[in-house]
Backbone bond lengths (Angstrom), bond angles and torsions (degrees), N, CA, C in turn:
res aa  C-N    CA-C-N  psi(-1)  N-CA   C-N-CA  omega(-1)  CA-C   N-CA-C  phi
1 M - - - 1.455 - - 1.523 108.98 -
2 K 1.306 118.15 127.16 1.439 121.69 177.79 1.509 109.79 -93.38
3 V 1.332 116.24 125.72 1.477 121.08 -178.18 1.542 108.18 -118.75
4 A 1.315 116.22 123.07 1.461 121.08 170.24 1.499 107.92 -80.80
5 V 1.308 117.60 123.48 1.463 122.82 -177.36 1.537 106.70 -107.37
6 L 1.366 115.36 114.19 1.443 120.64 179.86 1.530 108.12 -118.73
7 P 1.352 116.10 95.51 1.469 119.02 -178.25 1.503 115.31 -66.63
8 G 1.335 117.24 -29.94 1.445 119.81 179.70 1.533 110.30 78.39
9 D 1.368 114.83 -142.79 1.460 121.37 -176.78 1.488 108.56 -139.76
10 G 1.307 117.19 -172.14 1.482 121.73 -179.23 1.538 110.04 57.70
11 I 1.314 116.81 -123.20 1.485 120.51 178.32 1.539 112.59 -83.76
12 G 1.332 116.98 -5.79 1.472 120.79 -177.63 1.502 114.52 -53.64
13 P 1.365 120.21 -51.04 1.440 118.89 -178.98 1.545 112.39 -61.30
14 E 1.307 117.82 -33.73 1.465 119.48 178.37 1.538 111.33 -67.40
15 I 1.333 116.05 -42.20 1.458 121.35 178.54 1.535 109.92 -62.72
16 V 1.327 116.26 -47.62 1.475 120.69 -176.83 1.539 110.16 -66.58
17 A 1.313 118.37 -34.34 1.450 119.09 178.45 1.520 111.93 -60.60
18 E 1.350 116.16 -36.91 1.452 119.61 177.86 1.527 110.78 -73.10
19 A 1.314 117.22 -38.29 1.482 120.47 178.73 1.532 108.92 -63.02
20 L 1.334 116.85 -39.22 1.458 120.55 -178.00 1.519 110.65 -64.78
21 K 1.312 118.47 -30.26 1.478 120.99 176.58 1.534 108.78 -59.97
22 I 1.316 116.52 -41.95 1.472 121.51 179.10 1.552 109.29 -64.15
23 L 1.332 117.07 -45.78 1.444 120.77 179.97 1.523 111.53 -62.06
24 E 1.332 116.26 -34.56 1.467 119.43 177.87 1.512 111.65 -67.75
25 V 1.354 117.89 -34.00 1.476 120.94 174.57 1.517 108.91 -65.47
26 L 1.324 116.85 -43.68 1.479 119.30 178.69 1.538 110.40 -60.85
27 R 1.320 115.42 -43.12 1.479 121.19 179.12 1.549 109.41 -60.22
28 A 1.313 116.85 -41.36 1.468 120.18 179.12 1.528 112.05 -67.04
29 E 1.339 115.86 -25.52 1.469 121.43 176.23 1.536 112.76 -84.12
30 G 1.309 116.40 1.14 1.491 118.84 176.60 1.502 116.76 106.87
31 V 1.323 116.94 -0.21 1.462 118.10 178.05 1.537 107.98 -75.92
32 S 1.336 114.30 128.45 1.457 119.13 -179.63 1.523 110.19 -80.00
33 L 1.342 116.52 115.67 1.441 121.41 -177.72 1.529 108.60 -132.31
34 E 1.325 114.54 133.51 1.466 121.53 172.67 1.536 104.64 -118.71
35 L 1.310 115.51 114.51 1.457 121.71 -175.79 1.513 109.12 -106.08
36 E 1.330 117.09 130.84 1.472 121.68 176.64 1.524 107.27 -132.89
37 V 1.342 114.83 126.17 1.450 122.08 -176.71 1.508 110.61 -94.85
38 A 1.320 116.28 139.71 1.469 122.21 177.02 1.555 110.46 -144.83
39 P 1.324 115.53 153.03 1.474 118.58 -178.82 1.548 111.88 -78.99
40 V 1.295 114.78 151.17 1.482 122.58 173.60 1.501 107.59 -155.66
41 G 1.342 114.27 158.13 1.468 118.77 176.99 1.507 112.55 71.71
42 G 1.337 116.15 -145.32 1.449 122.08 179.22 1.491 114.13 -60.54
43 A 1.325 117.81 -35.28 1.503 119.95 177.64 1.511 109.66 -62.86
44 A 1.322 116.13 -38.58 1.490 119.93 178.85 1.494 111.98 -70.26
45 V 1.356 116.42 -36.39 1.482 120.83 176.31 1.528 109.16 -62.73
46 D 1.365 114.38 -43.77 1.465 117.38 179.23 1.508 113.26 -61.77
47 Q 1.314 116.20 -35.70 1.470 121.96 -177.48 1.551 112.32 -83.89
48 T 1.328 116.56 -41.82 1.473 118.73 -167.71 1.519 113.41 -126.88
49 G 1.342 118.23 -13.44 1.465 120.73 -174.73 1.530 113.46 87.43
50 D 1.338 117.01 -2.11 1.473 122.48 -176.57 1.516 108.75 -126.36
51 P 1.345 119.22 127.77 1.473 119.99 -179.05 1.541 114.03 -70.11
52 L 1.361 116.79 -14.98 1.473 120.20 175.08 1.543 106.95 -140.47
53 P 1.303 117.01 81.87 1.483 119.22 -177.83 1.548 109.47 -61.80
54 P 1.337 117.05 147.36 1.475 120.01 -178.98 1.527 113.41 -52.93
55 P 1.342 122.74 -39.09 1.478 118.56 178.34 1.546 113.07 -65.52
56 T 1.332 117.54 -29.14 1.457 118.97 177.02 1.540 110.20 -70.15
57 L 1.312 116.87 -42.30 1.440 119.33 178.10 1.541 111.50 -63.39
58 T 1.308 115.59 -41.89 1.468 119.96 179.88 1.536 110.47 -62.78
59 L 1.332 115.89 -43.59 1.455 121.43 176.77 1.557 109.75 -57.27
60 C 1.304 117.97 -47.80 1.464 121.52 179.92 1.545 111.77 -62.15
61 E 1.298 116.34 -40.87 1.463 119.39 -178.49 1.523 110.65 -67.70
62 Q 1.347 118.71 -27.21 1.445 121.96 -176.54 1.541 111.75 -94.04
63 A 1.309 116.48 -9.07 1.484 121.37 -177.96 1.511 112.05 -84.89
64 D 1.326 116.15 159.52 1.451 121.35 174.46 1.512 111.45 -84.45
65 A 1.355 116.51 -23.31 1.457 121.85 179.76 1.500 109.54 -151.70
66 V 1.332 116.72 157.52 1.464 121.82 176.66 1.525 107.01 -125.41
67 L 1.325 115.67 125.91 1.438 123.90 173.28 1.511 107.57 -100.44
68 F 1.350 116.69 108.24 1.447 120.96 -173.42 1.528 110.36 -111.98
69 G 1.325 117.73 125.84 1.450 121.57 -179.53 1.486 112.83 -76.93
70 A 1.291 118.41 -109.07 1.453 123.59 179.51 1.538 107.70 -149.77
71 I 1.299 116.31 154.56 1.452 120.15 -178.44 1.515 111.86 -137.97
72 G 1.298 116.57 161.36 1.456 123.82 172.40 1.521 114.44 94.13
73 G 1.308 112.00 169.46 1.464 120.06 179.14 1.513 108.84 157.42
74 P 1.315 116.51 166.46 1.466 121.50 -175.18 1.538 112.36 -58.36
75 R 1.291 116.94 -27.07 1.483 121.20 -179.22 1.544 109.85 -57.69
76 Y 1.311 118.80 -28.70 1.428 121.07 -174.36 1.552 114.35 -103.62
77 D 1.320 117.57 3.72 1.461 122.26 -175.40 1.516 113.55 -64.01
78 A 1.325 118.66 -28.99 1.460 120.89 -178.50 1.513 114.73 -84.72
79 L 1.345 116.79 -3.42 1.482 118.41 -178.32 1.519 109.87 -70.80
80 P 1.353 114.25 157.38 1.463 117.09 172.35 1.552 110.58 -58.22
81 R 1.304 115.83 148.85 1.504 121.30 -175.05 1.504 113.83 -44.87
82 E 1.327 118.66 -49.13 1.456 122.13 -175.23 1.528 113.29 -70.01
83 Q 1.288 118.12 -12.61 1.489 121.07 -179.49 1.521 112.02 -101.50
84 R 1.313 117.57 -4.39 1.469 118.52 -178.36 1.530 109.52 -68.96
85 P 1.307 117.21 146.65 1.467 120.72 -176.01 1.520 115.34 -54.30
86 E 1.352 118.23 -39.10 1.436 121.31 -176.96 1.534 111.03 -67.08
87 R 1.295 118.77 -23.68 1.499 120.41 177.59 1.510 110.19 -64.30
88 G 1.322 117.31 -34.95 1.478 120.03 175.77 1.501 111.25 -62.02
89 L 1.317 116.22 -45.76 1.443 121.84 179.40 1.510 111.29 -62.13
90 L 1.318 117.72 -45.51 1.442 121.84 177.26 1.532 112.22 -60.71
91 R 1.301 116.24 -43.24 1.501 119.63 179.40 1.538 109.98 -65.35
92 L 1.321 117.24 -38.51 1.465 120.97 178.86 1.523 108.98 -64.56
93 R 1.320 118.28 -46.48 1.478 120.92 178.27 1.534 111.98 -57.30
94 K 1.343 114.63 -44.75 1.465 120.48 -177.90 1.511 110.11 -67.39
95 A 1.348 118.43 -44.78 1.451 120.81 -179.20 1.503 113.07 -63.55
96 M 1.331 116.15 -34.91 1.465 118.97 -177.10 1.551 112.41 -94.68
97 D 1.316 115.37 4.56 1.469 121.27 177.96 1.531 111.30 57.12
98 L 1.348 115.85 44.61 1.447 120.03 178.84 1.541 108.23 -84.42
99 F 1.336 115.71 146.31 1.461 118.79 -174.71 1.510 114.67 -128.70
100 A 1.310 119.78 -4.75 1.474 118.39 -177.99 1.518 110.64 -155.36
101 N 1.321 114.01 152.24 1.493 121.97 167.95 1.536 105.56 -105.94
102 L 1.297 116.12 142.18 1.455 121.72 170.95 1.504 107.96 -104.82
103 R 1.345 117.31 117.38 1.451 122.64 -174.60 1.527 109.26 -119.86
104 P 1.315 116.47 94.66 1.502 118.46 177.51 1.509 110.12 -73.16
105 A 1.299 117.11 146.52 1.471 122.57 177.10 1.521 108.54 -138.42
106 Q 1.346 114.02 121.92 1.449 119.55 177.70 1.551 107.89 -132.44
107 V 1.294 114.92 148.98 1.448 119.10 173.45 1.523 107.26 -117.34
108 F 1.323 113.84 116.83 1.427 118.47 178.37 1.519 111.19 -77.70
109 P 1.335 118.53 148.73 1.462 120.98 -176.29 1.501 112.93 -52.79
110 E 1.332 117.56 -37.26 1.458 121.41 -178.33 1.535 113.00 -64.13
111 L 1.364 115.80 -20.25 1.468 119.56 -174.67 1.516 113.38 -108.51
112 V 1.314 118.67 2.06 1.479 121.71 -178.69 1.527 110.19 -55.88
113 A 1.298 118.27 -44.54 1.468 122.18 -177.94 1.528 112.89 -67.06
114 A 1.324 118.10 -19.27 1.478 122.59 -179.69 1.499 112.75 -78.96
115 S 1.335 117.56 -14.83 1.451 120.88 -178.61 1.480 112.52 -74.72
116 T 1.319 116.50 148.73 1.457 122.16 174.54 1.541 111.43 -77.09
117 L 1.336 116.07 -12.72 1.438 120.34 175.58 1.524 110.90 -89.56
118 R 1.319 116.44 161.34 1.468 120.39 -179.16 1.527 108.66 -63.68
119 P 1.334 118.04 144.84 1.467 121.77 -178.96 1.521 111.48 -53.75
120 E 1.339 119.48 -39.98 1.472 120.20 -177.39 1.538 111.86 -67.23
121 V 1.333 117.69 -18.82 1.470 121.36 179.20 1.544 110.53 -81.49
122 V 1.310 116.03 -41.37 1.497 120.92 -174.84 1.488 114.97 -96.83
123 S 1.326 118.89 -17.26 1.446 121.42 -175.73 1.543 109.59 -61.13
124 G 1.319 115.80 124.11 1.449 120.92 178.11 1.511 113.86 81.22
125 L 1.341 118.58 7.31 1.448 121.78 -179.12 1.548 111.45 -58.83
126 D 1.284 117.00 129.77 1.470 122.75 178.99 1.506 106.16 -154.87
127 I 1.309 116.60 93.63 1.480 121.35 -177.22 1.511 111.90 -129.16
128 L 1.284 117.19 161.14 1.456 123.11 174.37 1.531 107.31 -122.65
129 I 1.328 114.21 120.80 1.466 120.09 178.89 1.526 105.92 -99.46
130 V 1.357 113.58 129.13 1.441 120.80 175.02 1.499 107.92 -103.30
131 R 1.355 116.40 114.21 1.462 121.05 -175.82 1.483 108.90 -105.27
132 E 1.331 117.71 118.47 1.472 124.63 179.92 1.516 109.36 -70.65
133 L 1.328 115.74 140.91 1.472 122.20 -177.58 1.520 114.65 -124.08
134 T 1.299 118.38 17.02 1.464 117.06 -170.52 1.517 116.49 -95.23
135 G 1.302 117.65 -8.01 1.418 117.15 -176.36 1.528 112.85 -147.62
136 D 1.309 112.99 -160.54 1.449 121.89 178.11 1.536 112.15 54.26
137 I 1.318 117.21 -130.86 1.442 119.81 -172.71 1.531 114.51 -68.22
138 Y 1.355 115.97 -23.85 1.476 119.13 -176.89 1.503 113.37 -61.13
139 F 1.312 117.98 -45.48 1.438 120.17 -176.34 1.510 115.18 -121.54
140 G 1.324 114.44 11.72 1.499 117.67 178.43 1.530 109.23 -69.19
141 E 1.278 114.10 142.29 1.457 121.41 177.32 1.535 109.12 -99.74
142 P 1.323 116.57 132.31 1.483 118.92 178.96 1.542 110.19 -62.11
143 R 1.309 116.68 144.15 1.455 122.33 -179.30 1.495 110.61 -105.68
144 G 1.299 119.45 7.93 1.461 121.28 178.66 1.516 110.29 124.55
145 L 1.299 115.40 175.86 1.457 123.75 179.97 1.541 107.63 -118.88
146 R 1.347 113.40 143.56 1.431 119.64 175.09 1.484 109.50 -123.94
147 T 1.286 116.95 141.55 1.488 121.97 174.03 1.506 108.08 -118.64
148 N 1.287 117.31 125.78 1.453 120.95 176.03 1.486 110.59 -95.68
149 A 1.327 115.49 120.61 1.475 119.50 -179.19 1.522 107.78 -76.55
150 A 1.317 114.70 140.12 1.467 118.61 -178.97 1.469 111.38 -90.68
């Protein structure tokens, strides 16, 4: 299985490093994995000026799976719109015709008291949120800026 590994920036590389430890365990158990790392988001902007360089997109399109870390942060807020890290993620989603995020949420017993909700509400929580990505703010194109004079 070919996996495109996109660490991203910010906490992304740290997250991906931990995920790669799991993949290495699977590899040691006999799972055939070919891992190839490529830049995306702010890291790609820093290297190439583009949050989704063409070689990264090609790698993702040719891979069986994509391991995506995290992108973005205040450091990149002043960049032109097309260079912002999230633009790379949006372009990747659109190019690969992705339509949903799967967001698991669990509350471990040790963390029940840390919730702002009552313990009986969150105790044992184990849900999967499916977040649709096909419309609204994800792929909307700006129609311009207006300034209202006071």
